[in-house]
Every structure is written in C-alpha cells, then in structure tokens.
N, C-alpha and C positions, 0 to 999 in steps of 0.2 A: 652742095654746100655742107661743110662739116659742122656739126652742132657744137656749141660751146661746152656742153657736158662731156662730149667725146674728147674734145681738145683738153679739157681739164683732167679727165681721167688719164689720158696719154701722158700729160706732164707729171702727174702724181706717180705713175708707173716708172717713168724715166728717172725721177728722183729716187724712188725706192730701189731701182736697179743698181744705182751707184752708192747705195747705203746712206742716203741723207737721213736725218733723224729730226724729231720734233717738228714734223711737217704739219702746218695748219693752212687751211683755206678759209678766207674771209670774203663773204659776199658783201660787196659795197655798192650794189646797184641802187639802193635807196639813198645812199649818202653822197656819192659823187658820180659825175658822168665821164670821168677820165678812163674808167675801165669797169669791168663787171666784178672781177675777182682779183684778190691779192693772195698769192701763195708765198708763205715764208717757210724756209727750211734751213736746217743747220748742217754744216759740214765740219769734219774734224780738222781740216787744214785749208789753206788757200789753194793748194793743188787740187784737193777734192772738190772745192767750190767750182773751180774752173772745169773740172771733168763733168760735174753735174750740169753746168750750163751748156757745155758742148753736147752732152747727151740729149738735153732738151732740144737743142738746135737740130741735131740729127733726126730725132723723132718727129719734129715738126716738119722737116723736109720730106719725110716719108709719107706724111698725110697732106702735103702741099699747103702748109700753113707758113706764110712768110714771117720772118722775125721783123719787128719794127726796129729793134735795136738790142744791143748787148753792151753793158758797161761793166768795167772791171775785167780782170783776167788773171794772168799769171802773177802770183804774188799778192793779189788782192784778197782781203778778208771779207769783201762784200761784192757779190756779182749780181747784177740785175739783168733779167731777161724779159723783154717786152714783146708779147705776141698780140698786142692790141687789146682784146677783151680780157686778157689775163696778164698780170705783171708778177713775175717771180723774183723774190729776193732770197739769195742764198748767202748765208753768213756763217762765220765761225761763231761759236757760242759766246765768246767775249764781246765781239762786235754786236751780236744780236742782243745781248743783255744791255749793252751801253745805249743803243738806239731805241730799243723797246718799241718797235713798230706796231706790235699787236695793240698796245695801248692807244695809239693814234687812231685806230680804226674801230674802236669800241663805240657803238652808238650811244649818244647822249641819253641819259635816263631822266 
C-alpha cells in the first residue's frame, strides 16, 4: 500500500513539473472526514490547468492510485482532481482569488 505522504509528494512534484505556482497543502484531518489534504495550485491558463490535472492523473497511474474523479477540463479555469485522501484544486489566479478556498480551510481560533 502506498503511503499518503508518498502520494502527496508525487502530486506536488507533478504540479511543479508543469510549472504550477503558489502551491499550498492544507492538512484538514482534524476538521473534516471527507479527505486528509487539500492541495491548491495556480496555473497561468485554463490550458495549463488541464495539463497539470492530466500530469497528476498520469503520475497516479504510475503508482497505481486510482482517481476518484476529475472535474473541469479544456477551457475551465478550475480543475479538481480527487484521489480520495487528497483533493487537488488547480485554478487560474483570478478564479483562485475569487473563491479564496484557503480561507475556508483555516481552523477556527
């Protein structure tokens, strides 16, 4: 069985390989049971967002991790990749700023 830390590292490398930027990983294990980590990354265009998602899919196949799903695609400014324990959001900067997902996952103080 592949560890979640190895899966996360593989995803982060896949994002960096296609030049994603402003990549953050948020541990939400104590907040929600839907997943363990949320990864948010920015892409310069909808085309790059799709390429990033495809690269994650390819890298997950190499380590035998099935995708639960992928939403968005060609022309989309927000692509979501679900690998179960980790959900990846890839957005253009404008879309990322508008939805501000990081703020949703900040623990209550």
